[in-house]
C-alpha positions as CSV (number, residue, x, y, z in Angstrom):
1,M,-27.4,-7.4,-8.5
2,L,-23.4,-8.7,-9.7
3,E,-23.5,-6.8,-12.5
4,A,-24.0,-3.7,-10.7
5,L,-20.9,-4.2,-8.5
6,N,-18.7,-4.1,-11.9
7,L,-16.2,-6.8,-10.7
8,P,-13.6,-6.4,-13.6
9,S,-12.7,-3.2,-12.5
10,L,-12.0,-4.3,-8.9
11,A,-9.0,-6.3,-10.5
12,I,-7.7,-3.0,-11.9
13,I,-7.7,-1.5,-8.5
14,A,-6.1,-4.6,-6.7
15,P,-3.0,-2.8,-5.3
16,E,-4.8,0.0,-3.8
17,L,-7.2,-2.5,-2.2
18,W,-4.5,-4.3,-0.9
19,L,-3.2,-1.4,0.5
20,A,-5.8,0.0,1.9
21,G,-7.1,-3.2,3.8
22,G,-3.3,-4.0,4.9
23,A,-3.0,-0.2,6.7
24,M,-5.9,-1.3,8.3
25,V,-5.2,-4.8,9.7
26,L,-1.8,-3.4,10.6
27,L,-3.2,-0.3,12.5
28,M,-4.8,-3.0,14.8
29,V,-2.3,-5.2,15.1
30,G,0.1,-2.4,16.3
31,V,-2.7,-1.0,18.5
32,F,-3.4,-4.8,20.3
33,S,0.3,-5.9,20.0
34,G,1.5,-2.9,22.7
35,R,4.9,-1.8,22.6
36,S,6.3,-4.5,20.7
37,A,4.5,-4.2,17.5
38,T,7.0,-1.2,16.2
39,T,8.7,-3.9,14.7
40,L,6.5,-6.3,13.2
41,V,4.0,-3.7,11.8
42,T,7.6,-2.1,10.0
43,G,8.4,-5.3,8.3
44,L,4.8,-6.2,7.3
45,S,4.2,-3.1,6.1
46,V,7.5,-3.4,3.7
47,A,5.8,-6.9,2.8
48,L,2.5,-5.7,2.0
49,L,3.9,-2.8,-0.4
50,T,6.0,-5.7,-2.3
51,I,2.5,-7.8,-2.7
52,A,0.5,-4.2,-4.1
53,A,3.9,-4.4,-6.6
54,I,3.7,-7.3,-7.3
55,S,-0.4,-6.8,-7.6
56,V,0.3,-4.0,-10.2
57,F,2.2,-6.4,-12.3
58,R,-0.5,-8.7,-12.8
59,I,-2.9,-6.2,-14.0
60,S,-2.7,-7.4,-17.4
61,E,-5.3,-5.0,-19.2
62,T,-5.1,-1.9,-19.3
63,G,-8.5,0.2,-19.0
64,E,-10.8,2.3,-16.3
65,A,-12.9,1.2,-13.2
66,L,-15.0,3.0,-11.5
67,H,-17.0,4.5,-14.6
68,G,-14.1,6.4,-16.1
69,A,-13.0,7.7,-12.2
70,F,-9.9,5.6,-12.4
71,V,-7.7,4.6,-15.5
72,V,-4.8,2.3,-15.9
73,D,-2.3,2.4,-18.7
74,P,1.3,1.3,-19.3
75,F,2.4,5.2,-17.8
76,A,0.5,4.9,-14.6
77,K,1.5,1.1,-13.9
78,F,5.3,3.0,-14.1
79,M,4.1,5.6,-11.6
80,K,2.9,3.3,-9.1
81,L,6.0,0.9,-9.1
82,L,7.8,4.0,-8.4
83,A,5.8,5.1,-5.6
84,L,5.9,1.6,-4.6
85,I,9.7,1.5,-4.4
86,G,9.9,4.8,-2.8
87,S,7.9,4.0,-0.2
88,A,8.9,0.6,0.6
89,V,13.1,2.3,0.6
90,T,11.8,5.1,2.5
91,I,10.5,2.6,5.3
92,A,13.9,0.8,5.0
93,M,16.3,3.5,5.5
94,S,13.9,4.9,8.8
95,I,14.5,2.2,10.9
96,N,17.6,3.1,12.6
97,F,16.5,6.6,12.5
98,M,13.7,6.1,14.8
99,R,15.8,3.4,17.0
100,R,18.8,6.2,17.2
101,E,16.3,9.2,18.1
102,Q,13.9,7.1,20.3
103,F,10.9,7.9,17.9
104,E,9.9,3.9,17.5
105,K,6.0,3.9,16.5
106,F,4.0,2.2,14.4
107,E,2.4,4.5,13.1
108,Y,4.9,5.5,11.0
109,P,5.1,2.7,8.7
110,I,1.3,2.4,8.5
111,L,1.0,6.9,7.6
112,V,3.3,5.8,5.0
113,L,1.3,3.0,3.3
114,L,-2.0,5.4,3.4
115,A,0.3,8.1,1.9
116,T,1.3,5.8,-0.9
117,T,-2.5,4.4,-1.3
118,G,-3.1,8.3,-2.2
119,M,-0.6,8.2,-4.7
120,M,-1.6,5.3,-6.2
121,L,-4.8,6.9,-6.3
122,M,-4.0,10.0,-8.0
C-alpha cells in the first residue's frame, strides 16, 4: 500500500505542498479571525513563502515525481526561488498601498500564495 503512494516523490513536491496547505490554513485563519486578520495573514504569508524557499533549498536530488509529470532540476529550482522571492516582495510592497487605499483584505496574500503555487507547478 505504501509503495503505491511513492513517498519519495512527495519530498520533491514539498515546497508546493507547503504553499497549498498553508494557503488553506491561512484562509481559515482569515475567515474566523474577522477584520483584524489582514496583518496576521499577510505576515504569515511572507513567512510561508520563506519556508517554501528553504524547502526548495533542501531538495537535494533532481528527478521526477508523479510518474514524470513533475520534474525537478537545477533550472526548476532557480525558477521556483525566483517566483517565491518575487511573491514575497510583492506582498511586502503592497502593505502600505493597501493601507493607503483602504483595501486591507486578507484574501489578497492568499491569492498571491495560490498563484505562486501554480507558478511553481509549471
